[in-house]
C-alpha positions in Angstrom: -63.2 -136.3 -11.9 -64.0 -137.7 -15.3 -60.8 -139.8 -15.4 -61.7 -141.2 -12.0 -65.0 -142.5 -13.3 -63.3 -143.8 -16.5 -60.8 -145.7 -14.3 -63.6 -147.2 -12.3 -65.5 -148.2 -15.4 -62.5 -149.7 -17.2 -61.4 -151.5 -14.0 -64.9 -153.0 -13.6 -65.0 -154.1 -17.3 -61.5 -155.6 -17.0 -62.4 -157.7 -14.0 -65.7 -158.9 -15.7 -63.9 -159.9 -18.9 -61.0 -161.5 -17.1 -63.2 -163.8 -15.0 -65.4 -164.5 -18.0 -62.3 -165.4 -20.1 -60.7 -167.5 -17.5 -64.0 -169.3 -16.8 -64.2 -170.3 -20.5 -60.8 -172.1 -20.3 -60.1 -175.6 -19.0 -59.1 -175.6 -15.4 -55.5 -176.5 -15.9 -54.9 -173.7 -18.4 -56.8 -171.2 -16.3 -54.6 -172.0 -13.2 -51.4 -171.9 -15.2 -52.3 -168.5 -16.6 -53.4 -167.1 -13.3 -50.1 -168.3 -11.8 -48.2 -166.3 -14.4 -49.0 -163.0 -12.7 -45.7 -162.7 -10.8 -43.8 -163.4 -14.1 -45.7 -160.6 -15.9 -45.2 -158.2 -12.9 -41.4 -158.7 -13.1 -41.4 -158.2 -16.9 -43.6 -155.0 -16.8 -41.6 -153.6 -13.8 -38.5 -154.0 -15.8 -40.0 -152.3 -18.9 -42.1 -149.5 -17.3 -40.6 -148.9 -13.9 -37.0 -149.4 -14.9 -36.5 -152.0 -12.2 -33.2 -153.8 -12.2 -33.5 -157.3 -13.6 -30.4 -159.3 -12.6 -29.3 -162.5 -14.3 -30.9 -164.7 -11.6 -34.3 -162.9 -11.8 -34.2 -162.9 -15.6 -33.3 -166.7 -15.7 -36.0 -167.5 -13.2 -38.6 -165.5 -15.2 -37.7 -167.2 -18.4 -37.7 -170.7 -16.8 -41.1 -169.9 -15.2 -42.5 -168.7 -18.5 -41.3 -171.8 -20.3 -42.7 -174.0 -17.6 -46.1 -172.5 -17.9 -46.0 -173.0 -21.7 -45.1 -176.6 -21.2 -47.8 -177.2 -18.6 -50.6 -175.5 -20.5 -52.2 -177.4 -23.4 -52.1 -174.6 -25.9 -53.0 -175.2 -29.5 -50.5 -172.6 -30.9 -47.4 -174.4 -29.7 -45.2 -176.3 -32.2 -45.1 -179.4 -29.9 -48.5 -180.8 -30.7 -48.6 -180.5 -34.5 -49.8 -183.7 -36.2 -51.6 -185.4 -33.4 -54.5 -184.6 -31.2 -54.9 -186.3 -27.8 
Protein backbone atom coordinates (compact mmCIF):
# COMPACT_ATOMS: atom_id res chain seq x y z
CA UNK A 1 0.00 0.00 0.00
CA UNK A 2 2.94 2.30 0.71
CA UNK A 3 4.21 1.98 -2.86
CA UNK A 4 0.77 2.85 -4.21
CA UNK A 5 0.79 6.11 -2.27
CA UNK A 6 4.35 6.85 -3.35
CA UNK A 7 3.38 6.26 -6.97
CA UNK A 8 0.49 8.68 -6.63
CA UNK A 9 2.64 11.33 -4.97
CA UNK A 10 5.42 11.08 -7.53
CA UNK A 11 2.92 11.05 -10.40
CA UNK A 12 1.30 14.20 -9.03
CA UNK A 13 4.65 15.95 -8.58
CA UNK A 14 5.78 14.89 -12.05
CA UNK A 15 2.69 16.44 -13.63
CA UNK A 16 3.04 19.64 -11.61
CA UNK A 17 6.71 20.10 -12.53
CA UNK A 18 6.12 19.10 -16.16
CA UNK A 19 3.44 21.72 -16.72
CA UNK A 20 5.39 24.32 -14.74
CA UNK A 21 8.53 23.68 -16.82
CA UNK A 22 6.70 23.70 -20.14
CA UNK A 23 4.88 26.87 -19.08
CA UNK A 24 8.22 28.63 -18.56
CA UNK A 25 9.39 27.89 -22.11
CA UNK A 26 8.54 29.88 -25.21
CA UNK A 27 5.52 28.48 -27.05
CA UNK A 28 7.42 27.09 -30.04
CA UNK A 29 9.90 25.17 -27.92
CA UNK A 30 7.17 23.86 -25.63
CA UNK A 31 5.15 22.48 -28.54
CA UNK A 32 8.21 20.91 -30.16
CA UNK A 33 9.14 19.21 -26.87
CA UNK A 34 5.58 17.99 -26.30
CA UNK A 35 5.46 16.60 -29.83
CA UNK A 36 8.59 14.54 -29.09
CA UNK A 37 6.63 12.13 -26.88
CA UNK A 38 6.19 9.46 -29.62
CA UNK A 39 9.92 9.61 -30.35
CA UNK A 40 10.78 9.00 -26.69
CA UNK A 41 8.20 6.22 -26.46
CA UNK A 42 9.79 4.34 -29.35
CA UNK A 43 13.30 4.81 -27.89
CA UNK A 44 12.30 3.69 -24.39
CA UNK A 45 10.25 0.77 -25.77
CA UNK A 46 13.36 -0.42 -27.58
CA UNK A 47 15.53 -0.07 -24.48
CA UNK A 48 13.25 -1.30 -21.70
CA UNK A 49 10.63 -3.48 -23.39
CA UNK A 50 12.97 -5.01 -26.00
CA UNK A 51 10.67 -3.96 -28.83
CA UNK A 52 11.96 -4.59 -32.32
CA UNK A 53 13.25 -1.40 -33.91
CA UNK A 54 13.51 -1.88 -37.65
CA UNK A 55 15.54 0.25 -40.00
CA UNK A 56 12.49 2.30 -41.07
CA UNK A 57 11.41 3.02 -37.51
CA UNK A 58 14.97 3.84 -36.43
CA UNK A 59 15.45 6.20 -39.38
CA UNK A 60 12.13 7.93 -38.79
CA UNK A 61 12.92 8.31 -35.09
CA UNK A 62 16.30 9.84 -35.87
CA UNK A 63 14.86 12.16 -38.53
CA UNK A 64 12.08 13.23 -36.15
CA UNK A 65 14.57 13.92 -33.36
CA UNK A 66 16.79 15.97 -35.68
CA UNK A 67 13.74 17.85 -36.95
CA UNK A 68 12.73 18.83 -33.43
CA UNK A 69 16.28 20.00 -32.74
CA UNK A 70 16.23 22.15 -35.87
CA UNK A 71 12.81 23.63 -35.08
CA UNK A 72 13.45 24.46 -31.46
CA UNK A 73 15.57 27.51 -30.70
CA UNK A 74 17.91 25.90 -28.20
CA UNK A 75 20.96 27.67 -26.84
CA UNK A 76 23.12 24.55 -26.58
CA UNK A 77 23.18 23.78 -30.30
CA UNK A 78 26.32 24.55 -32.26
CA UNK A 79 24.34 26.27 -35.01
CA UNK A 80 23.88 29.61 -33.27
CA UNK A 81 27.32 30.31 -31.88
CA UNK A 82 28.50 33.83 -32.52
CA UNK A 83 25.24 35.57 -33.16
CA UNK A 84 22.06 36.20 -31.31
CA UNK A 85 18.82 36.97 -33.13
